N, C-alpha and C positions, 0 to 999 in steps of 0.2 A: 532418812528423808534428806534430800538435798536442801541446803540452806538457800534462802532468797538473798541475793547479794546486791550490795550498793557501792557505788563510787561517788565521792563528793568532790566537786571542783568549785572551790570558793577561795577568794583571796584572804579572807579574815580567818586567822587561826582560831579565835574564840568561837566563831560561828561554825566552823568545821567540827570542832570538838563538841559543841552543843548538839549539832545534828547527829553526830556519831553516837553520843550519849543517849539521845532520845530513841534512835534506831535500836540500840543495844537493849532497850527495855522490852522490845517486841521479840517473842520467842521465834526461833528458827530463822534469824536474820544475821547477816554479817557484813560489816563494812570492809571491803577488800582493798580499798585505795582511797587516800585523801591527798589532794594535790592543790597547790597554789602557784606552781612554777609555770608561768605562761610560755617559757621556752620549751619545756618538756611536754606540755599538755597535748600538743599536736600528735606526737609519737605515741603517747600513752593512750589517748582517746582512740586513735586508729586501731589499737590492739585490745581495747577494753571490751570485755564480754560479760560484764555484770548485768543483772536483771534490770536494775534501775540506775540511772545516772542523775544525781542531784547537781544541778549546775546553775550558776548565776548567769542569766542571759547576757549581762553586760560584758562577760568574758568573751562572748562570741562575736566580736566585732570583725574578726578575720573571716572572709568568705570561704576560704578553704576549710576552716574549722567548722563552719555552719554546714558545709557540704558533707563532712565526715559524720557530724551528728545526725544529719538526715539519713545517711546510709545505715546508721545504727538502729533506726526505728523499726527495722524488721524484727529483731530479737530483743531489743532493749527499749524500756520506756523512760521517758524524760520527766523529771520533776524540776520545776523552776523554783529557784530560791530568789525571792524578790525583796529588795529594800524599798522599791517604788514600782507601782503597777505599770508605769509608763515604760519600764524596761522590757516588758514581755513582747517577744517578736512573734512572727507568724508560724513558728514550728508547732508540731503537734505535741502538746504537753499533756501528760497523763494526770498531773496534779500541780498545784502551785502552793508553795509555802511562803508565808509572809514573815518578815522580820518581827512583826507584831503578834504572830500566833504564839499562844502559850504552849507549854509542853504537852498538855492533854490534847489540844487541837492537832498538833504535829503528829503525835502518836496515833490519833484516830485516823488522820488522812493516810498515813503510811500503812497502818494496819489494814485498812480497806484494800489498798493496792496489793499488799502481801498476800491477803486472802485469795484474791483473784489469781495471782501468780502461782500460789501453791496448788490451786485447783488445776491450772494448766500443766504444771509439772507432774502432778500425780496421774494425769491422763496420758502423759508421754513417758513410757517405761524405758525408752531407748537411752543408753548411757550417752553422756555428752562427749562429742568428739573434740580432739584437740586440733587447733588450726595448723596450717603449714608452718608458720613461724614458730609456734609452740613445739612442733615436732622437731624443728631444727635446734631449738634450745634444749629440748629433752635429750636429743642425741649428744650434744656437748656436755650436758650434766652427767649423762651415763658414761661418757668418755673421761670424766674426772676433771673437767675444766671448772675453774672458779667463776663466780659472777663477773668479776672484772675481766678475766680472760675471754669469756663468752662475749661480753660487751665490746671489747676491742676487736675480736674476730668478726663480729657481725655488724660493726659500726653502729652500735646502739649505746645508750647511756646505761650505766649500771642499774639505775633506778628502773628503767624499762625492763631489763632482764629479771630483776627481782619481782616485778609485777607479773611477768609471764610465768615465773616459777610458782607464784601464788595461784595463778589460774590453772596451771597444770596440776598442781597438788589438789586443788578443789575439784577439778573435773574428774581426775582419776581416783581420788580418794587415797592416794599414796603419799605419805609424808617423808619417807626416808630416801636417801640417795641409793642405797642398795635395792630398795623396792622399785624405784624408778628405773634403775639399771636392768633389773629382771624384766620389768614391763617392756623396756626398749628392746631387749633380746628376744622376748617371746613374740613381739609384734614386728620383728625384723627391721627395727629402726637402726640398730647396730648389730654387727656380727659378734658372736660370743668371743672370738679371738681379739676383737678390738678393745673389749672391756679391760680396764686396768685392774 
């Protein structure tokens, strides 16, 4: 069964770790990304394909960021993390978590969302497709390039490449470089003669 995935965007290290800990108590869930770097959040969020994004609305002061988040609402649900209810903006939020919620309340709210998402995933038997950018990164992985080399080649941060690698691994269910290389050859992403 595919895991229900979460990304957490929050400035506070303690809050990120606390939310990740609470999510970890729910079966069949995985936090695939935690981020507080406002400079990288734009690029990471653009390529984020997790099921749920937990984000502090005050991070989204940038209109471009808000626009990217709105585009994500087709496949991803948003959970607002609030220190103050005044921070909530007009976006479509699946749930809100308050800084004052105790662990049981947080787990109950997230568990409810996870249950709905698992039902949707079980109805859809088609395997997840990797995006165009992920295909490009997979090609470079299969050709033997390191994360740093791929980042330099594609003008991305190393952190963004690592995030893509996690998403590729999760979607394809392949954890090793040789396995990803075989996948790339079989799906004509690279030619067998190109593989090192």
